[in-house]
N, C-alpha and C positions, 0 to 999 in steps of 0.2 A: 589531580582534580583540585581546583581552587575555590575558595569562598568568593563572595561578591567583592570583598575588599582586597582580594589578591593573595590571601594566606593559603598555604597548602593544607587541604583537609586530611586529617588522620583517618585511620580505619574506622573509628567510632563516628567521626563526622560524615564519612562516606556512607556508612550504614544509615545514619539519620537522613541524609539527603535522599537516598534511594527509597526510604520508607515514606518520605513526603511525596515523592513521585508516584509510588505505588498507591498511596491513599488518594492522590489527585486523580489518577487514572480510574480508580474505582468510582470516585464521585462523578466523573464525567459520564459514566455509564448510566447514572440514575438522575442526574440533574442537568439542566441547560447550562451551557458553558458560561453564559453571562451571569448566572446566579451563584457560581462557585466563588467563595471569598477566602482570603488568606487565613482568617481566623478559624474558618470551618475545616480547612485542610490541616492546619496545625493541631486543632483539637482532635481530629480523627487520628492523627499520627501520634497523639499523646505528648505533644510538645507545645511550644509557644510561637506566636507570630514573629517574635524577635528572632527565634531560631530559623524560621522559614526565610526571613530576610537575610540571613547570613549566607544562604545558598542561592536564592533567586531574587531578582529585583521586584517581581510581582507574579501573579497567577499566570499571566500570559508568557512570561519568561520560562516558567516551569513547564507550561504546555508545549512551548517550542522545544524544550529539552526532550520531553516525551516523544514529540514528533520526529526529532532527529534520530532517536533510538529506533523508532518504528521504520524510518526511511532506510536505515542500515539493514534492517530485516527485509524490507521490501526489495532492496537491491538483489536479494537472493532469488527473487522470482525468475531472473534470467537463467539461473542454474537449471531450471526445468528443461530449457532448450539445448543445453550443452550435451552433446552426444546423442541427442534425440534424432531419430530418422523420420522423414516425412514420406517414405516409400511404403507402399502396400499397407498391410495391417499395422505396421509400426507407426505409420503416420496418424492413424486413428488414435492410437495410444498416446502419442505425443500431444495431439490436440486436446485430449481429455486431461492429460497431466497439467497442461497450461491452464485450462479452465478451472480445474480443481485447486491449483495453486492460488489463482486469483480469488476465487470465491472464499476459500478458507482464510486467506490473508485478510480480506475485507471483513469477514465475519468476526475474526479475532480482534480486529482493531476498529470495529464499527464506530464507536463513540468518538475516538480520536480523529478518525478520518473525516467525520462530519465537521469537526472543528477546523481541520486543515482546509477542507473544501470551502467552508464559510469564509475563512480568512482570505483564501485565494480569490474567491468571488468578489470580496470587498476590496480587492486590489492590494492587499498586504503582500509585498514581494517576498517576505520571509516564508510565509506559508505557501506561496506560489512556487518558490524554489524547492521546498520540501516535496510538494506534490509532483513537480517535474522530476525530481530525483528518484522518486518511487517508480514513475512510469517510464522514464527515458532509458533506464538500463535494459529493461525487457523489450522496449520498442527497438532499441539498437540491435539487440540480439536477434529479434524476429526479422528485422530488415536485412540483416546479414544472411539469415536463412533463405529469405526470398531471393536475394542476389545470387546465392550459391545455386539454388534451383534454376534460376534464370540462365546462369552460365552453362548448365547442363542441358539446356533446351527443354526443360520440363515446365517452364512458365513462359508465356508470351513475352517477347523482348520489349513490348511497349508498356508493360506494367512498371509502375514506379514503386520500388521496394519500400522506400520510406513512407510513401503515402498509404500503401497497403498496411504496413505494420502499424503506423500511427492510428489508422482508422480502426483496426482490429483491437488494439490495446485500449483505445478510447471507448469502444463498445463494451469490452470486458469490464473496464472500470465503472462505466455507467450502470451496467446490469448488476455488477457486484455490489454497488452501493445502494441499489434499490431492490435487492433480491427478496426482501420481505413484502414488497408492495405489488407483486404480480398476482392479479386475480385469476383464479381458475387454473393456476400453474403450480404443481407440486415441486418442491426442491429436487426430487428425484427425476423429474421430467425436464427441469431447466438445464441441468448440466449437460446431458447428451445432446440436446438441441443447440445449446450454445457451442459445444465442441464441433457440431456439424458445420455451423457457420464459420468457425475458425478454420476448420480443415478446407472448406470450400474457398475461403478467402486466401489461404496460403498456397494451395495446390491447384485451385480451379477445378477440382474434381470431387465427386462424392467419395467418402471413405470406404475402404474395404474393411468390413467388420467380421 
């Protein structure tokens, strides 16, 4: 791990750098992204702006580092599908696991994901790449699942696996990022109904519960 000027950061420097990131993450949860300033992050971390600039070029650079860390975690969403079966009752469990994984990941990273979505929507390719990294790994795994089911004759041959997987993951991402905004829907009701849509989308059948 290196500083902005290329020097290798020691153990103490790495700890300081991580503390700055932790404080920034906490601030994003309570303040609009545009309002977060270097001096505020440094003060919260108990250090100086000069120290902040040793590790990050600006607040945006630090946010991108946080987003990269989150993207590495998000890539693990595809693990939900590894070894999961879509046959019978097991298929219902797999659908629920995928939904739970998505909603929990978005809930944990709500503030940072809002910043990533904002940057991507504004055309910043760096944020768009991070968003794609989070979604593409699980989209690819789900497309492979649909392809496998198709080869076994359990899904119509005219179905496009990539289109189905991409649509379902886009739906999950959209719902997950707005799960606080559903009127008249309790969180406990959202998950099973979302899992029902996922199961129908993948298998074309109602789940066996």
